[in-house]
Each structure stands twice: as structure tokens, then as C-alpha cells.
C-alpha positions as CSV (number, residue, x, y, z in Angstrom):
1,M,-228.4,132.5,-93.6
2,I,-228.4,136.3,-93.0
3,G,-227.0,135.8,-89.6
4,L,-224.3,133.6,-90.8
5,R,-223.3,136.0,-93.5
6,L,-223.2,138.9,-91.0
7,E,-221.0,136.9,-88.6
8,H,-218.7,136.0,-91.5
9,R,-218.5,139.7,-92.5
10,Q,-217.7,140.7,-88.9
11,Q,-214.9,138.1,-88.8
12,K,-213.4,139.7,-91.9
13,Y,-213.6,143.2,-90.3
14,F,-211.9,141.7,-87.2
15,W,-209.0,140.3,-89.3
16,L,-208.7,143.6,-91.2
17,L,-208.4,145.5,-87.9
18,C,-205.7,143.1,-86.8
19,I,-203.4,144.3,-89.5
20,P,-202.7,147.8,-88.2
21,L,-202.9,146.5,-84.6
22,T,-200.2,144.0,-85.4
23,V,-197.9,146.6,-87.0
24,G,-198.5,148.9,-84.1
25,V,-197.6,146.2,-81.5
26,L,-194.5,145.0,-83.4
27,Y,-193.1,148.4,-84.3
28,G,-194.8,150.8,-81.8
29,A,-191.8,150.8,-79.4
30,S,-189.5,151.9,-82.3
31,I,-191.3,155.2,-82.9
32,G,-189.3,157.0,-80.2
33,S,-186.0,155.6,-81.4
34,P,-183.3,158.2,-82.5
35,F,-182.0,158.6,-86.0
36,V,-179.7,155.9,-87.0
37,Y,-177.1,155.2,-89.7
38,D,-177.5,157.8,-92.4
39,D,-181.0,159.0,-91.5
40,R,-179.5,162.4,-90.7
41,I,-177.8,162.7,-94.1
42,H,-181.1,162.1,-95.8
43,I,-183.1,164.4,-93.5
44,V,-181.6,166.8,-91.0
45,E,-178.4,167.5,-93.0
46,N,-180.3,167.6,-96.3
47,T,-181.1,171.3,-97.2
48,D,-183.6,170.2,-99.8
49,V,-185.7,168.7,-97.0
50,T,-185.1,171.3,-94.3
51,G,-185.8,174.1,-96.8
52,F,-189.1,172.6,-98.0
53,H,-192.1,174.9,-97.5
54,G,-195.0,172.8,-98.8
55,L,-196.4,171.5,-102.0
56,M,-197.7,174.9,-103.0
57,D,-194.2,176.4,-102.9
58,S,-193.0,175.8,-106.4
59,V,-189.4,176.9,-105.5
60,S,-188.8,174.3,-102.8
61,V,-190.6,171.6,-104.9
62,F,-188.4,172.4,-107.9
63,R,-185.3,172.4,-105.6
64,I,-186.1,168.8,-104.5
65,F,-186.5,167.7,-108.1
66,Q,-183.2,169.4,-109.0
67,G,-181.3,168.4,-105.9
68,K,-178.9,165.5,-105.5
69,F,-181.5,162.9,-104.6
70,G,-184.0,164.3,-107.1
71,L,-181.5,164.0,-109.9
72,L,-180.7,160.5,-108.8
73,G,-184.4,159.7,-109.4
74,R,-186.0,159.9,-105.9
75,P,-187.9,163.2,-105.8
76,V,-191.2,161.7,-104.6
77,L,-189.3,160.1,-101.6
78,M,-187.7,163.5,-100.8
79,L,-191.1,165.2,-101.0
80,T,-192.4,162.9,-98.2
81,Y,-189.3,163.7,-96.1
82,G,-190.0,167.4,-96.7
83,L,-193.6,167.1,-95.7
84,N,-192.6,165.2,-92.6
85,Y,-190.0,167.8,-91.7
86,L,-192.6,170.6,-92.3
87,Y,-195.3,169.2,-90.1
88,S,-193.4,167.2,-87.5
89,G,-190.0,169.0,-87.2
90,T,-186.6,167.5,-86.8
91,G,-187.6,164.7,-84.4
92,P,-187.6,161.1,-85.7
93,T,-191.1,160.3,-84.3
94,G,-193.1,161.8,-87.2
95,F,-190.8,160.1,-89.7
96,R,-191.1,156.7,-88.1
97,L,-194.9,157.0,-87.7
98,T,-195.1,157.7,-91.5
99,N,-193.0,154.6,-92.1
100,L,-195.4,152.5,-90.1
101,L,-198.4,153.9,-92.0
102,I,-196.8,153.1,-95.3
103,H,-196.0,149.5,-94.1
104,T,-199.6,149.1,-92.9
105,A,-200.9,150.4,-96.3
106,N,-198.7,147.9,-98.0
107,C,-200.1,145.1,-95.9
108,F,-203.6,146.0,-97.1
109,L,-202.3,146.0,-100.7
110,V,-200.9,142.5,-100.2
111,L,-204.3,141.4,-98.9
112,A,-206.1,143.0,-101.9
113,L,-203.7,141.4,-104.4
114,I,-203.9,137.9,-103.0
115,L,-207.7,138.2,-102.7
116,Q,-207.9,139.2,-106.4
117,L,-205.6,136.4,-107.4
118,S,-207.5,133.8,-105.4
119,R,-210.9,134.8,-106.7
120,T,-209.6,135.1,-110.3
121,F,-208.3,131.5,-110.1
122,G,-211.6,130.2,-108.7
123,E,-210.2,129.6,-105.1
124,K,-213.1,131.5,-103.5
125,N,-213.6,129.1,-100.5
126,R,-210.3,130.1,-99.0
127,S,-209.6,133.3,-100.7
128,F,-210.0,135.6,-97.7
129,M,-208.1,133.3,-95.4
130,T,-205.2,133.1,-97.9
131,A,-205.2,136.9,-98.4
132,A,-205.4,137.7,-94.6
133,L,-202.6,135.2,-93.9
134,G,-200.4,136.7,-96.6
135,A,-201.0,140.2,-95.2
136,A,-200.2,139.0,-91.7
137,L,-197.0,137.4,-92.9
138,F,-196.0,140.6,-94.6
139,A,-196.8,142.6,-91.5
140,T,-194.8,140.5,-89.2
141,H,-191.9,139.5,-91.5
142,P,-188.5,140.2,-89.7
143,L,-186.7,140.8,-93.0
144,L,-188.7,143.9,-93.5
145,T,-187.7,145.7,-90.3
146,E,-184.8,147.5,-92.0
147,S,-187.3,149.1,-94.4
148,V,-189.7,150.1,-91.7
149,T,-187.7,151.0,-88.6
150,Y,-184.8,152.6,-90.5
151,I,-186.2,155.9,-91.7
152,A,-184.1,156.0,-94.9
153,G,-185.5,152.5,-95.6
154,R,-188.7,154.3,-96.7
155,S,-187.2,154.4,-100.2
156,S,-188.0,150.7,-100.4
157,S,-191.4,150.7,-98.6
158,L,-192.8,153.7,-100.4
159,C,-191.6,152.4,-103.7
160,A,-193.4,149.1,-102.8
161,F,-196.6,151.1,-102.1
162,F,-196.9,152.2,-105.7
163,Y,-195.4,148.9,-107.0
164,F,-198.0,146.8,-105.2
165,G,-200.7,149.3,-106.3
166,G,-199.6,148.8,-109.9
167,L,-199.9,145.0,-109.6
168,V,-203.4,145.3,-108.1
169,F,-204.5,147.4,-111.0
170,V,-202.9,144.9,-113.5
171,V,-204.8,142.0,-112.0
172,E,-208.1,143.9,-111.9
173,S,-207.7,145.1,-115.5
174,G,-207.6,141.5,-116.6
175,R,-211.2,141.1,-115.2
176,R,-212.6,144.1,-117.0
177,N,-213.3,144.9,-120.6
178,G,-213.4,147.9,-122.8
179,A,-212.9,151.4,-121.3
180,R,-212.5,150.0,-117.7
181,H,-209.7,147.7,-118.8
182,A,-207.9,150.7,-120.4
183,V,-208.4,153.0,-117.4
184,L,-207.1,150.3,-114.9
185,L,-204.1,149.7,-117.2
186,L,-203.3,153.4,-117.2
187,L,-203.6,153.6,-113.4
188,A,-201.1,150.7,-113.2
189,I,-198.7,152.6,-115.4
190,G,-199.2,155.7,-113.3
191,C,-198.3,153.7,-110.2
192,G,-195.2,152.5,-112.0
193,V,-194.2,156.1,-112.8
194,L,-194.6,157.1,-109.1
195,A,-192.7,154.0,-107.9
196,W,-189.9,154.9,-110.3
197,L,-189.8,158.5,-108.9
198,V,-189.3,157.0,-105.4
199,K,-186.6,154.4,-106.2
200,Q,-185.4,152.6,-109.3
201,D,-186.5,149.3,-107.8
202,A,-189.6,149.9,-109.9
203,V,-187.6,148.9,-113.0
204,T,-188.9,145.3,-112.6
205,L,-192.6,146.3,-112.3
206,P,-193.1,146.0,-116.1
207,L,-191.6,142.4,-116.0
208,A,-193.8,141.5,-113.1
209,A,-196.8,143.0,-114.9
210,I,-196.1,140.9,-118.0
211,G,-195.9,137.8,-115.8
212,L,-199.3,138.6,-114.3
213,V,-200.8,139.3,-117.8
214,W,-199.9,135.7,-118.9
215,L,-200.7,134.0,-115.6
216,N,-203.7,135.9,-114.5
217,W,-205.6,137.3,-117.5
218,P,-208.2,135.1,-119.2
219,R,-206.6,132.2,-121.0
220,N,-208.6,132.8,-124.2
221,A,-207.6,136.4,-124.4
222,V,-204.4,135.8,-126.3
223,R,-204.7,139.0,-128.4
224,L,-205.3,141.1,-125.3
225,K,-202.2,139.5,-123.6
226,V,-200.0,140.3,-126.5
227,I,-201.2,143.9,-126.5
228,G,-200.6,144.1,-122.7
229,T,-197.1,142.7,-123.2
230,F,-196.3,145.2,-125.8
231,V,-197.6,148.0,-123.6
232,W,-195.4,147.0,-120.6
233,V,-192.4,146.5,-122.8
234,A,-192.9,150.0,-124.2
235,V,-193.2,151.4,-120.6
236,L,-190.0,149.7,-119.6
237,L,-188.1,151.0,-122.6
238,A,-189.5,154.5,-122.2
239,A,-188.5,154.5,-118.5
240,L,-185.0,153.4,-119.3
241,L,-184.6,155.9,-122.2
242,F,-186.0,158.7,-120.1
243,Q,-183.7,158.0,-117.2
244,V,-180.7,156.8,-119.0
245,G,-178.7,159.8,-118.0
246,N,-179.6,159.4,-114.3
247,I,-178.9,155.7,-114.4
248,A,-175.5,156.4,-115.9
249,V,-174.7,158.9,-113.1
250,V,-175.8,156.5,-110.4
251,E,-173.9,153.6,-112.0
252,Q,-170.7,155.7,-112.2
253,F,-171.1,157.2,-108.7
254,S,-171.6,153.7,-107.3
255,R,-168.7,152.3,-109.3
256,D,-166.3,155.1,-108.2
257,N,-167.6,155.0,-104.7
258,P,-165.7,158.1,-103.9
259,S,-166.6,158.7,-100.3
260,L,-165.9,155.1,-99.1
261,V,-162.7,154.9,-101.2
262,A,-161.5,158.1,-99.7
263,A,-162.2,156.8,-96.3
264,G,-160.0,153.8,-96.8
265,F,-162.6,151.2,-98.0
266,E,-162.2,149.1,-101.1
267,E,-163.5,150.2,-104.4
268,T,-166.8,148.9,-105.7
269,I,-166.4,145.2,-106.7
270,P,-165.6,144.7,-110.4
271,F,-168.6,143.7,-112.5
272,T,-167.9,140.0,-112.9
273,P,-167.2,139.2,-109.2
274,Y,-170.2,141.4,-108.3
275,L,-172.5,139.5,-110.7
276,L,-171.2,136.1,-109.5
277,T,-171.6,137.0,-105.8
278,S,-175.0,138.6,-106.4
279,I,-176.3,135.5,-108.1
280,K,-175.1,133.4,-105.2
281,E,-176.6,135.7,-102.6
282,L,-180.0,135.8,-104.3
283,T,-180.5,132.3,-102.9
284,T,-178.0,131.9,-100.0
285,Y,-178.9,135.2,-98.3
286,Y,-182.1,136.7,-99.6
287,L,-184.3,133.7,-100.7
288,W,-183.3,131.7,-97.6
289,R,-184.2,134.6,-95.3
290,M,-187.5,135.3,-97.0
291,F,-188.7,132.0,-95.5
292,V,-186.3,131.5,-92.5
293,P,-185.5,135.1,-91.5
294,V,-182.7,134.5,-89.0
295,Y,-179.2,135.9,-88.5
296,L,-180.2,139.3,-90.0
297,S,-177.7,142.2,-90.0
298,V,-177.6,145.8,-91.1
299,D,-174.2,145.1,-92.7
300,P,-173.8,141.5,-94.0
301,D,-170.4,140.3,-95.0
302,P,-170.9,138.0,-98.1
303,T,-168.0,136.0,-99.4
304,I,-166.9,137.5,-102.8
305,I,-166.8,135.1,-105.7
306,H,-164.0,135.8,-108.1
307,S,-164.0,132.6,-110.2
308,L,-166.5,131.0,-112.6
309,A,-165.4,127.7,-111.2
310,S,-166.9,128.4,-107.8
311,P,-170.0,126.2,-107.3
312,G,-172.0,128.8,-105.4
313,P,-173.3,130.9,-108.3
314,W,-174.0,127.8,-110.4
315,I,-176.0,126.2,-107.7
316,S,-177.9,129.4,-107.2
317,F,-178.5,129.7,-111.0
318,V,-179.8,126.2,-111.2
319,L,-182.2,126.9,-108.4
320,L,-183.5,130.1,-110.1
321,V,-184.0,128.2,-113.4
322,S,-185.9,125.5,-111.4
323,L,-188.1,128.2,-109.9
324,C,-188.8,129.5,-113.5
325,A,-189.7,125.9,-114.5
326,A,-192.0,125.6,-111.4
327,I,-193.9,128.7,-112.6
328,W,-194.7,126.9,-115.9
329,M,-195.6,123.6,-114.2
330,L,-197.9,125.1,-111.5
331,R,-199.6,127.8,-113.7
332,K,-202.7,125.6,-114.0
333,S,-202.8,123.4,-110.9
334,R,-201.6,126.0,-108.4
335,P,-201.8,129.4,-110.1
336,V,-201.6,131.5,-106.9
337,L,-198.4,129.6,-106.0
338,A,-197.1,130.2,-109.5
339,V,-197.7,133.9,-109.2
340,G,-195.9,134.0,-105.9
341,I,-192.8,132.3,-107.4
342,M,-192.9,134.6,-110.5
343,L,-193.0,137.7,-108.3
344,T,-190.0,136.4,-106.3
345,V,-188.0,135.7,-109.4
346,M,-189.0,138.9,-111.3
347,S,-188.2,141.2,-108.4
348,P,-185.8,144.1,-107.9
349,L,-183.3,141.7,-106.4
350,S,-182.7,140.4,-109.9
351,A,-182.0,143.9,-111.2
352,Y,-179.6,144.6,-108.3
353,A,-177.6,141.5,-109.4
354,V,-176.5,143.3,-112.6
355,F,-176.1,146.8,-111.2
356,P,-172.9,147.1,-109.2
357,L,-173.3,148.9,-105.9
358,A,-171.1,149.5,-102.9
359,D,-172.8,146.8,-101.0
360,V,-173.6,143.4,-102.5
361,V,-176.3,142.6,-99.9
362,S,-178.6,145.0,-98.1
363,E,-181.8,143.8,-96.4
364,H,-184.0,146.8,-97.3
365,R,-183.7,145.8,-101.0
366,A,-185.7,142.6,-100.3
367,Y,-188.9,144.5,-99.2
368,I,-190.7,144.3,-102.6
369,S,-189.3,140.8,-103.3
370,T,-190.8,139.5,-100.0
371,L,-194.3,139.9,-101.6
372,G,-193.7,136.8,-103.6
373,A,-192.5,134.8,-100.6
374,V,-195.5,135.6,-98.5
375,I,-197.9,134.7,-101.3
376,I,-196.0,131.3,-101.6
377,M,-196.2,130.7,-97.8
378,A,-199.9,131.7,-97.6
379,A,-200.8,129.5,-100.5
380,V,-199.0,126.5,-99.0
381,L,-200.1,127.0,-95.4
382,V,-203.8,127.2,-96.2
383,Q,-203.5,123.8,-98.0
384,T,-202.0,122.0,-95.0
385,R,-204.0,119.7,-92.8
386,Y,-203.8,122.0,-89.9
387,P,-203.6,125.5,-91.4
388,V,-204.5,127.4,-88.2
389,V,-201.9,125.6,-86.2
390,F,-199.0,125.9,-88.7
391,S,-199.9,129.5,-89.5
392,S,-200.0,130.5,-85.9
393,V,-196.6,129.0,-85.3
394,V,-195.1,130.8,-88.3
395,L,-196.7,134.2,-87.3
396,A,-195.7,133.8,-83.7
397,S,-192.1,133.1,-84.7
398,Y,-192.0,136.0,-87.1
399,S,-193.5,138.3,-84.6
400,W,-190.9,137.4,-81.9
401,L,-188.0,137.8,-84.4
402,T,-189.4,141.2,-85.6
403,I,-189.6,142.5,-82.0
404,D,-186.1,141.2,-81.4
405,R,-184.8,143.0,-84.5
406,N,-186.5,146.2,-83.4
407,V,-184.7,146.0,-80.1
408,V,-181.5,145.9,-82.1
409,W,-182.6,148.9,-84.2
410,H,-183.6,150.9,-81.1
411,D,-180.1,152.1,-80.4
412,E,-177.3,152.7,-83.0
413,V,-174.7,151.1,-80.7
414,T,-176.6,147.9,-80.4
415,L,-177.3,148.0,-84.1
416,W,-173.6,148.1,-85.0
417,R,-172.5,145.8,-82.2
418,D,-174.9,143.2,-83.6
419,A,-173.4,143.7,-87.0
420,A,-169.9,143.4,-85.7
421,Q,-170.7,140.2,-83.9
422,K,-172.2,138.7,-87.1
423,A,-169.4,139.9,-89.3
424,P,-166.4,140.1,-86.9
425,E,-163.8,140.8,-89.6
426,K,-165.7,143.4,-91.5
427,L,-164.3,146.9,-90.8
428,R,-167.3,149.2,-91.2
429,P,-169.2,148.0,-88.1
430,H,-166.1,148.6,-86.0
431,L,-165.5,152.0,-87.5
432,N,-169.1,153.0,-86.9
433,L,-169.0,151.7,-83.4
434,G,-165.9,153.8,-82.8
435,A,-167.6,156.9,-84.1
436,L,-170.6,156.3,-81.9
437,Y,-168.5,155.8,-78.8
438,Q,-166.6,158.9,-79.7
439,V,-169.8,161.0,-79.9
440,R,-170.9,159.6,-76.5
441,G,-167.6,160.6,-75.0
442,E,-166.6,156.9,-74.4
443,N,-163.1,157.6,-75.8
444,Q,-161.3,154.5,-74.6
445,Q,-163.9,152.2,-76.3
446,A,-163.6,154.3,-79.4
447,I,-159.9,153.9,-79.4
448,T,-160.3,150.1,-79.1
449,E,-162.5,150.0,-82.2
450,Y,-160.3,152.2,-84.3
451,E,-157.2,150.2,-83.3
452,F,-159.0,147.0,-84.3
453,V,-159.4,148.5,-87.8
454,L,-155.8,149.8,-88.0
455,K,-154.4,146.4,-87.1
456,R,-156.0,145.0,-90.2
457,V,-155.5,148.1,-92.5
458,P,-152.7,150.2,-91.0
459,K,-153.3,153.1,-93.5
460,H,-157.1,153.2,-93.1
461,D,-157.8,156.9,-93.5
462,A,-161.1,157.1,-91.7
463,A,-159.7,155.2,-88.7
464,L,-156.6,157.4,-88.6
465,A,-158.7,160.6,-88.9
466,N,-161.1,159.5,-86.2
467,L,-158.4,158.2,-83.8
468,G,-156.7,161.6,-84.2
469,S,-159.8,163.4,-83.3
470,V,-160.2,161.2,-80.2
471,Y,-156.8,162.2,-79.0
472,L,-157.7,165.8,-79.7
473,A,-160.7,165.4,-77.5
474,L,-158.4,164.0,-74.8
475,N,-156.1,167.1,-75.4
476,Q,-153.2,164.8,-76.4
477,I,-152.1,167.1,-79.2
478,D,-148.8,165.5,-80.0
479,R,-150.3,162.0,-80.2
480,A,-153.1,163.3,-82.4
481,E,-150.5,165.0,-84.7
482,T,-148.5,161.8,-85.0
483,I,-151.6,159.7,-85.9
484,L,-152.8,162.3,-88.5
485,N,-149.4,162.7,-90.1
486,R,-149.4,159.0,-90.8
487,A,-152.4,159.5,-93.1
488,I,-150.9,162.7,-94.7
489,T,-147.7,160.8,-95.4
490,A,-149.7,158.1,-97.2
491,Q,-151.1,160.9,-99.5
492,T,-154.7,160.5,-98.2
493,H,-157.7,161.8,-100.1
494,F,-159.9,161.8,-97.1
495,P,-160.9,165.4,-96.1
496,N,-161.3,164.7,-92.4
497,V,-157.6,164.0,-92.0
498,Y,-156.8,167.5,-93.1
499,L,-159.7,168.9,-91.0
500,N,-158.5,167.3,-87.8
501,L,-154.8,168.2,-88.5
502,A,-156.1,171.8,-89.0
503,V,-157.6,171.7,-85.5
504,V,-154.2,170.5,-84.2
505,R,-152.6,173.6,-85.9
506,L,-155.4,175.8,-84.5
507,R,-154.7,174.5,-81.0
508,Q,-151.0,175.2,-81.6
509,G,-151.7,178.7,-82.7
510,R,-150.4,178.1,-86.2
511,F,-153.3,179.7,-88.0
512,E,-151.8,180.0,-91.4
513,D,-150.9,176.3,-91.5
514,A,-154.4,175.5,-90.4
515,R,-155.8,177.6,-93.3
516,G,-153.7,175.7,-95.8
517,L,-155.0,172.3,-94.4
518,L,-158.6,173.6,-94.6
519,K,-158.1,174.5,-98.2
520,E,-156.9,171.0,-98.9
521,A,-160.0,169.6,-97.2
522,E,-162.3,171.9,-99.1
523,A,-160.7,170.9,-102.4
524,L,-161.5,167.3,-101.6
525,N,-165.1,168.0,-100.4
526,P,-166.4,171.5,-101.2
527,R,-169.6,170.9,-99.1
528,Q,-167.7,169.8,-96.0
529,P,-169.3,172.1,-93.3
530,M,-166.5,171.7,-90.8
531,V,-164.2,173.6,-93.2
532,H,-166.3,176.7,-92.6
533,H,-166.6,176.0,-88.9
534,N,-162.8,175.8,-88.4
535,L,-162.2,178.9,-90.5
536,G,-164.8,180.6,-88.3
537,D,-162.9,179.5,-85.2
538,I,-159.6,180.8,-86.7
539,F,-161.2,184.2,-87.4
540,F,-162.8,184.3,-84.0
541,N,-159.4,183.6,-82.3
542,E,-157.9,186.4,-84.4
543,R,-160.8,188.6,-83.1
544,Q,-162.1,189.0,-86.7
545,T,-165.7,188.5,-85.7
546,T,-167.3,189.7,-89.0
547,Q,-165.3,187.0,-91.0
548,A,-166.0,184.4,-88.3
549,I,-169.8,185.1,-88.5
550,A,-169.7,184.8,-92.3
551,E,-168.0,181.4,-92.0
552,Y,-170.4,180.1,-89.4
553,L,-173.4,181.2,-91.5
554,A,-171.9,179.5,-94.5
555,E,-171.7,176.3,-92.4
556,L,-175.3,176.6,-91.4
557,Q,-176.3,176.7,-95.1
558,I,-174.9,173.1,-95.4
559,N,-175.7,171.8,-91.9
560,P,-178.5,174.0,-90.4
561,G,-179.0,171.9,-87.3
562,S,-175.5,171.9,-85.9
563,P,-175.7,172.8,-82.2
564,I,-172.0,173.8,-81.9
565,T,-172.2,176.1,-84.9
566,H,-175.2,178.0,-83.4
567,L,-173.2,178.2,-80.1
568,H,-170.1,179.6,-81.8
569,L,-172.2,182.0,-83.9
570,A,-174.0,183.2,-80.8
571,M,-170.6,183.9,-79.2
572,A,-169.4,185.7,-82.3
573,Y,-172.5,187.9,-82.5
574,E,-172.1,188.7,-78.8
575,A,-168.4,189.6,-79.2
576,S,-169.3,191.9,-82.2
577,G,-172.0,193.6,-80.1
578,S,-175.0,192.2,-82.0
579,L,-176.8,191.0,-78.9
580,A,-180.2,190.5,-80.5
581,D,-178.7,188.1,-83.1
582,S,-176.7,186.4,-80.4
583,L,-179.9,185.8,-78.3
584,K,-181.7,184.4,-81.4
585,H,-179.1,181.7,-81.8
586,Y,-178.9,180.9,-78.0
587,L,-182.7,180.5,-78.1
588,F,-182.5,178.1,-81.1
589,L,-179.8,176.2,-79.2
590,Q,-182.0,176.0,-76.1
591,R,-184.7,174.2,-78.2
592,L,-182.1,171.7,-79.3
593,E,-180.5,171.3,-75.9
594,P,-183.0,172.3,-73.2
595,A,-180.9,171.0,-70.4
596,N,-177.8,173.0,-71.3
597,I,-177.1,175.1,-68.2
598,E,-174.5,177.3,-69.9
599,V,-176.9,178.2,-72.7
600,Q,-179.6,179.1,-70.1
601,A,-177.1,181.4,-68.3
602,A,-176.2,183.1,-71.6
603,I,-179.9,183.7,-72.4
604,R,-180.5,185.3,-68.9
605,R,-177.4,187.5,-69.3
606,L,-178.4,188.8,-72.7
607,Q,-182.0,189.3,-71.7
608,Q,-180.7,191.4,-68.7
609,Y,-178.6,193.5,-71.1
610,A,-181.7,194.0,-73.3
611,R,-183.5,195.6,-70.4
């Protein structure tokens, strides 16, 4: 008997070890991938992150809480980025490794939660098998790749870490009495607060906790359940009241959608079409892909529903109501399954449906909601006649699909090319592809993508601005001027149009006209770093090196990692006779671009002068 128990325990340790190994195998190749999408906006170009000096530095911690993302309710997320930047630098490897560790920790929390549920409901015979399978499904699920591989997707996975921890404490509190019950409930609330300070997805945690109180706590403890319900309702109301100002700011910012509107994209969808479309997509996109995760995309293109007469939202609504009814019917016969359905319905996706955002569908929003789906699948698979066979097929399929998605995420061009293939008429993938080709110097391919956008929206400001900059790079000044003037004539509010036309005027030697255009750009976006950069170039061309240096330094306050700014600043310092300062910026640039021959030559030249 002792030997059998030891063997069984060793098997459990083996399956526990398989969780981090699985995550490492599926996601290990993505660790060295570059920053993608808006990773740089959140990290390298975020001065709150790059200026972070540790948890003991109250000034930088306070700045994170008072910065843009802190005020929008994500200070804990920004703290993790700051710690990553402090200890691993600007490279993406440390950030991605942290994402993998968070995902691995979440898999263990999934295992702990299912194990608690199974044992609470008297399903001890298969409790560990169900829990291990649920954790494995969560580890391999392809729908979660955006939240793991995409560094900015940490907002969802880190929020889930505290969210899942809160659920574990809620379930455990139902098994305790007296002081232990109260302490565990307080720990659950503390997890909820931390989850909220990562991302507002945590708004549904009190609702999920109430569901667990009534489904999981002892059936005869009605008084305790009522008290628990009141506690979580109070927590939800307190959170909403405390953050009402931030919620209003986020809602207004999302509704106005200024950056995308200025770039030529449509305004945020009005509330009624957004609500109808979101209800439809809850089942047709999210729920479907929680179980059959195929045809995934970084930028889905859902059909917008404008009429109440459309059947899509109503079919989805009936399905959601049916799921709610299933919770009630299964609460006694299949309680673990009932909890899984409840966690799927009472998930952040339901909150997103009533909170208009720029994008109706985004896969990283499904990270927390997928918890319910893997509980459902694990509970169903272990009850089949051949659980090992069916589970192996599902896990193998999920693993293959996750590896395939990580190949797509490995390179930003493949990422947006994949999105363009799956949503051929959506403009953003083509616009982003054009920008990527442009950065790589593949100008003809960039032109093709921008012209694709302009054929559909002839006055698309971002496409006109970027196409103008391509012709600038090709030194086709007249053609660039013609393209950019099209946007100016349309009374654009996109600052890059004015910036690029200012470069045209700079190339033409019309410095005063360039200054006027840069003022227009700065009025539209006071934190646009290229305004200072181009002003610096104007002063440098006018041999006013002191003013040029001041502008370049102002740009570095906004964008400290810009290689071209450090290059121009080094040149300006050298021209002004400040050779030591010039050498400092050339050395910084060498760390960013170690293979740059011109930088190496400049360093040797300045070092010879110093002797």
C-alpha cells in the first residue's frame, strides 16, 4: 500500500513538472522574438518605464501611479514593466520570459482551482486527473498566445494571476470556519484589488465570486452565503465608486478614439451597434474559439450589426440564456461543469460587451474567460469512455495550433500578413504592413500597401502621410509634396502629415515654412518627438548648434531610445566643440547598433582627438 501511494505521488509530481515543460516547449522559441505591435509604446517609448529606478525609489513609483497608464488604472502592470526594464534592459527577452512565468503560474492556479472544486464536490477519484488536464489545456490553448507572446498582452495574463488567485481563496474560504474563513475572504478581496490595479478586467471577479459562493459553499450555510454575497457586492460597488473618474476617462478616450480618428480610421462604433455586435461575437467568435481555436487573428474583422432585426445577436442571447439555465440544472448533478459554465458567462468578455472600445474583438481579452472553457472541457473529457485518448488528441491539436500561432507572432510582418489574409478588406493590417516594409527599406512593397488603403479611402490621412514619407526616402520630393498636400487640402488633423511636409520644406531649404508646419504638428500632438527632432535639424542646418542640441535633448525626454536622435545629437555636440558629450552619445549608439561602421569610425576619431 505504501509503495502504491508513493508511486501515485511520483506520478503527480511528474504531471506537475510537465506544466512548465509544456509552456517552455510551446513558447520557448518566441522568447527571442522582437517587439511587435505597440510593445514599444508600452515599454521603450514609455518614460514611466524607462525612468523606473526600483521599488525603493518613491519618486519613480509615484510617477508610474500618476502617469498615463497609472491614471488609467494599470499601475501594477507598469511596475512589472519597470522592473523588467531595470533588470533586463531594453531587449524583449526578459519581458517575454516574465510573460511565460506568469502564464506558467496561471496554469498552476487553474490546477489548484479545479482540484479544490473536484474535492469539494466529492469527485476525489478523478480530481487530480481533471485538474491536471484543465491545467494542460490552459497551458496549450492557442487562443491565449496573444496574451503570452505579445508582451503588452501581459495586462490580461497578469490580471488573470490575481483573478485566479482570488477565486482559489474564495473556494477555500467555503471549506473553512471562523477566523480562517474571514482571512481567506480578505485574501480573495486583496487579490481582486491587485487584479483591478493591473487591468479593469477584474470588474467581473466579484460576480464570479458570488457564483462560487452559491455553487461551491456548503448548501446548508445559507446565512454565510448571503453574507458573502453582500461582501462581494460591496466590493464591486466600492471599486466602481473609487474608480468612477478613471472609468469615465477611459470610456471617453475610447469613445473619442482621437489617435485612430486622426489617422483616418472610423470613430468608435456607437453604443447600440457596439452592444449588438459584441453580444453576437461573444458566441460566434470568442465562445467558438474557446473550444475550437482556429482562424485566429491579431486583428479580426467582425461584421457590425446595426439593426435589432438582425438574427445574430438574438441567437447569441438565447445561447447565453441557455448557458445560464444549464448552470442551474447541472449545479447538483455535475457541479464542476456548472462552475465552468458560470465562469465562462460571468467573465470579462461580458463586461466588454457594454463598454465601447476601438476594437469590438481582441483575442487577449479572452484569457480570463478561457478558464471556464478549460474547466468544462476537462470535466467532460474525464467522463468519456476513453479519456486518455480523447484528451491526448485535444492536447496534441492545441499544441500544434499554439506552435503555429507562435510562428506567426515571431515576426511582425508575418503577423500582419496573416491578419491581412484573414481580413482582406480591413485597412489596418495593410497600413501596418506598409509601415513595416517602409522601416525595412522595402519601399515598393510599402507603396503597394498604402495604395491599397488609398483606393478604398482616398483621403486616409495615415496612408497619405506614410506614402509621402516613402517618396521622401526615395528623394522624390515633388511627388511627396503632392501626396502630402492632398491631406492638407482635406484639412487633416493627423500630425504626421504636417511633420512630413515640414521635412519636404526642410529639404527645399524653406526653413520658416517648415517651422510653421511643425507648430501645427505640435498643436495636434504636444508629445510628438519628431517635432523636436525636425526643429533640431533646422537649427543644425542653420548652424545654431546650441538650439539644435536643446531640441534633440527635448526629443530624448519623450523617446530616449531613438538611435537617429543620438546620432544627430552626437553630431551637434561635435560641431559645437563638446567632444566628450559627442563621444558619450556615439558610445550609446554603438550599444544600440554594434555593427554600424560609421559610428565606429566616429568613436575612433573622437578618441584620437581626446589623446
